[in-house]
N, C-alpha and C positions, 0 to 999 in steps of 0.2 A: 184618282190618280192612278198614273200607268202602273206597270209589274215594274219598269225600268226607276223610276223612281221609289217607290217600294224597297228594293232592291238597294239604290245607292243608299238612302237613309240605313239600312244595317250593313253597310261595307261591302256589298256584290256588286257585281257588276257580269254581265254575257259575253265570255269571250270571243272574239275569233280563235279557231283552232288550226292551228296548220298538223295536215299528217301526212304519214308517205304516203308517195302514188302508189294508185293500183300495179300491180306485179312488182311490189316491193317483198322481199323475202321476210314478213314481218316475225320470224323466229330469230335472224339474224340482226334485224333490224332493233329491237329492245334487249335492253341492259339492263341491270338489276342497279337500283341507287348506289350513287359514288360515296357515299360512309360507310358502306359494308364490304366485308371481309379485310378491312385494313390492315393484318397482321399476316395476309396472306396473298402476295403477291405470285403465288402461283395458278388461284383462282381466274385472275385476270389474265395471267399469259395464256391461259387453256382458253381464255375467250378469246384473244387473240388468234390463236390459231385455228379454233372454229370458223370463227366469221371472218376470217380471210382479208381477202378484196370486197366483199358486200357493203351495200352502205348501209351503216350503222349507225347508233345513237352512242356506240363506244368512240367516236370518232369530235362526241360534240358534248362530252362531258371528260372532268378532271376526275378519276378516280383518287380517293382520297390514302390510297395505300402510298401514292408517289409523292404528297407534298414535302417530303421534304428530300428530294432528288435534288441534284447541284446547282440545275438550270430549269424553275417553273415556270419563266417565263415564254421560254420557248414552247414550252408545250402550251400556254395558253395564248399563244399566238396561233400555234397549229390549231387550235379547237375553233377558234375564231376563222381562220381562214378557210375550215371546213363547214362552219357552219355559211359563211357567204359562197364556198364554194355549190352545198346543196340546192341554196336556196337558185342560183345561177342557171344550173343544170336542171332546174323543176322539179326536184324530188321530195318537194312538200306541196300541199296542194291544202286550198284553205278551205276551213268550215266554218263559214260565218256566222256570227251571232246566234252561238250553240252553247249548251251547258252539253257534258257527254255523260251519260252512263255509263258505268263502271262493273263490271261483273268478272271477280276473282274467284279461280278455284285453287286451291292451292293442291300439291301433293298428296296432303293427308286426306283429303275431301272435302275440307272445310270452305264455305264459298259466303264472300262478304263482297257486299256493294258499296259501290262509290258514286260521288258523282263531282265531275269537275267545274270546277267556276273559278272567276277573276277575285282574288279578295283586292280589298284595297289597304294598300300601305298605309292609309292616312288613319285607317282605324286600329292598326295594329302599335302594340308596344311592349316589348320583352322586357325593359327594365322592371327592377323590384317592387313592389307597389302596384304595379300597374292597375287601371281599373276601364282599361280599354276595351272594347268589343273583342277585338284577336287579341291572346295573349300566349306565354310562352307557360308550356307545363310545369319543364323543370329550369333549374336556374342556369342560365345564357351566359358561357363562358366567352366575356370578349375577346381575349385571345385569341380563338378561334373565328374570328369574323374577318379580321383582314385578309388570309387567304381565301378566301371564299370572294369576296368582294373583287379584289384583282382578276378574277375570273372571269365575275359576271359585269364588271366596270363597262367594258368594251364590246359585250358581248352582245350580235344584233338579234338572238337568241334564247327565248327560257327553256329550258327541260324542266320539268317540274317531276320533284319525289317528294315532294313537301304533303303530308296526310294531314287534314284538320278534323275535328272532333268536334260534334255538334251531341246535345241532351236530349234525345228527342224517342221520351217512353212510348208515346203514342203513334210513332213511324209516320208521322206525316209527311215529310220532305222527299225521300228519298225511294220508299217501300211503295207507294202508290205509281213510279217509273215504271219499278221491276216485276210489277205484275202486269203491266201491259207492252212489253218488250214485242209482241209482236203485230203491235202499231207503232213499232219506231223502227227508225232507217239501221240499220246496221254497217258499220263502219270499220270495223276491224274484230278478227277472230282468227288467235292463232295461240298455239304452245309456245311456253319461255323456253329458252335457254336454262341450263344448269339447273333444273328441279325448281324453275319456279312456276311451274301449275300450267295455266292455260287462264288467258281472258280474250276477254270479250266486249266492245264497246259500241252501242248507241248513240247518234245524235240526238238531241233536245231542244227541238226550235219553231217545235208549234208555239204559237202565242197561249193558247190556253193552259199547256205543258209551263210554259215559262211563267206565266201567270199562278198559276198554282204555286209553283216552287215558290214564289214572290210572296205568296200569302203565308205558307206554312212556314216557312221561315220569321218571316214578321211576327206570324202567334208565335212563335217561341221568344221571340224578342220583348213581345209585349209580357209575360208572365216572369220576367227578370227583373229583379231589385233594381230601381230605376239609379240607386247611387253606386252598384258595384255591378252593370250586366255585361254576364261573362257568357258569349254567343257561342265563340268560337274558341276552343281549345287546341291547341300544338298538339298532334300525334307521332308525326315525324318531323324530321327535317326543319327545328329550329334556328340551327346556326343556318341555314340556307336561304331560309326567310329573312332571321335577323339581317343577312348581309343583302339582300333584295332593299329592306329596310333603308338601311345604310348608304346604299346606291343612288337610293330616290331622293334622300334628304339632303345629299350632295348636288345632287341634279337639279331638283325643283327651285333651286337658289338663283338660276341662272334664266328660270322660266316667268313669263307674268301670272296672272292669273287664271284665264282663258288656256294658257297652255298647260298650268298644273293640272286642270281640270278633267283636261284629255288625255295626257298623256300617255301612252303604253307601258313606258317603266313607273306608273303610279299603282298599277294593279302585280300581282301574281297570280299564277295559275297552280291550284289547288286542286287536292281531293277531298272532297267531303264525306265522313264516313260517319255516321250513327254510332255513338260509342254501344247502345246495347241490341246492334247486330250480330246474332247468335255465330257469327262467321268470325268477327272481332276478336282475336284473341290476346288478352291481355299477359302476359308473363311476365312476373316479377324478375329482377336482377340483383343477383346475391353478392353478398362482399366478402373477401378474405385480406385476414389482418396476417403480415408477414411478421415473425418474430416478434409476437406479442403475445405478452403471458394474460390469462385469465385475471388476474390481481389488477393487471393493471388496468384493461378492459373495463371490469368491475368497478374500479374506483372512480374512474370518467364516468361510466352511465349512471350512479347515482349523485351526480349533478345537474339530471335531465330530468329528472322523476323522483316523485315523492319516498318509492319504494321500487324493490323488484323481487320476484320470488322466482324461482328454477326447480324444473321438475325432470329427472332424466328418463327418457324413450330409447326403446331398444333398436330401432330404425330409422333412417330418415322418413320411411314411407309413414311411419306413425307420426316422427314430428313432422313435416308436411299436414298428414290431418289433422294434428291438433291445432296448426296454425289457423286454419279454415276453420274449426269447430270454437276455439278459444273467442269468449266474447270480450273480453279485454285485449286490450294492445299488447300484441306480441310476436315475438322472434323465438327463432331457433340458432344454437348455438353447437358449433361440433369442434373438437380439440383432441386429435386421435382417435381412441377407438367412443369418445364418452362426448354422448349426443343427449342437448338438453330445452326443455322450452322454458325462456324467461317470459313474464306475466308483469308488466310494469303499471305501475299506478302512479295518479294524477301527471302522466307523462307531457312534455311542452310543448308537442306537436298532435294532431290527430290523426295520424298515421306511424306508424314504427319506422319507415324510411326517413320519417322528419326528425322524430325522437331520436334516431343514430345518426344521423350525418353531423351533428356538431361532435358528438363523440368523436367520429373516426374524423373530423378536420383537426380535431385537436390532436389525436394521437399522431396522425400525419405531420402536422404541425413539429412536433417532438422528435420525427425521426424516422416512423414506423412509415411501413409501404403496405398499401392498399390497391387491390386489383378488384374491378368490377365482372360480375361472371355470368352468363348465361346459362342456366342448366343446374340443376341439385346437384347431378352425378359430378361434374364438375368441381363444384364447388366443396363435394364431400373428398373426393380425390387430393385436391389441395391440403384438405384441413388435417387429411391423415398424419400428418409430420406434426406433432405435439408443441412443434414451436408457432404453430399456425393457429389463428382461429378463422375460422368458417363462421358466416353469420348467413340463415336462412330467414328471407322476408316473406310476407303472406303474399296472397297475389291481392291485386289494389281493386277494390270493389268497384263495378259499372255503378252502383246504386247510389254510392259517395263520391266516385272522383270527381264530379263538378263541385261538391260541395266544400270539400276536401281543397279544392285551387283558392274556390272563395274565403274560406277561413284561415288558410296557411298561407295564402299566395303559393308562387312557383314550386312545386311538389322538387323533392333534392335530385341533382345529376343522376341518372342512371336507375330511374325506380323503377320503370317497367319499359316492356319493350313488345310493340303490337306484333307479334307472331316471331318466327326466326327468319336469320339472315334473308333466306332465298324465299320468305314470302314478304318482304317489303316490294314498295314501288317500284316496277321498272318502268324505263323511259319509252315513250311511245309517241305522246302530244307534243307539238312545241308550240309557241308566240312569240310574236315577233314583239320587242321591246324596244326599239328605235325604229 
């Protein structure tokens, strides 16, 4: 069996990637994922000023901070026109039949590795209860899909910020390539704007290397439960991939079988990352409930576990440390200057975020407000007001991440984040989808 068929059997293809031509100022070309800094328009305005008239992916994406503007269709039309113009000007050069090995170093000097591949959207299903090879890690909010679908549906190119996780404790897929970068052709190497760190990419197009990746991914697939074969789990960009899926479902209705098999829009360019990569930083996303009493919260919590206990702790540092060492399911609570660790007995879900989300959803339905917060310090500051409750979640375990997804289905929204905002994927590569 060819490596192409081996890959096709597990929903993967070797893409034809487009990269900026030699001489492009890559530092001004690459910008962060469009779904970051969504409440900070000044971030994007500063990018505009720094990039100026230079060719840039900023002209090819729709920063989501602007989704609520009065005339989104005008911006979408401008994006599509810029894509066509860049293609006509020859600003993008092909890297045919290649995976792309990516090394990303953050400003904190964490290094993570990824592999750019094409994922078959036929193998992806974001709906609850899905048992597809590629699936969402968090609940998909269907109302968020239409605006992203409008951005993609007429675009000649896709620019990926989607990160997809594999569970590869033996480090068989990406890491062997990372160990031989001296034998691969480097295709880009640049610092990134706005605190994004540094990124380097190498073409992977030798038949032996492609076959090695195919066999390693197939080996992971063979280890899975055939009735529930979760091979690829979304790390970032779930709603963007869901939009791509929706566009493909619409498009394929007008295609015959042979056209469906080869159409470029059937696939989405993504970056695979090994969940066990030490440079892949899983950070919990905490919650703050506004104008909510402890009594109301505890009354609802009691409906989702057999019982709970709580112990006071002196400070946030002690609380977070306790969450990492408590063998039972636990979370932290802060109200004013009171900090406590809660331990749950017979909780409904396998992780604390899963047990707490229906509690929070019920309270929100009753008129309470919630916000999802990156950073323990910010959570503590918001909960210093005694009218608010801050909820600290433990880190998501890499060891049990895939098992939790299989057991519980998609995790609650905003359960974890891969690094800080500036550490998200930057747009550098493109692929034709028309």
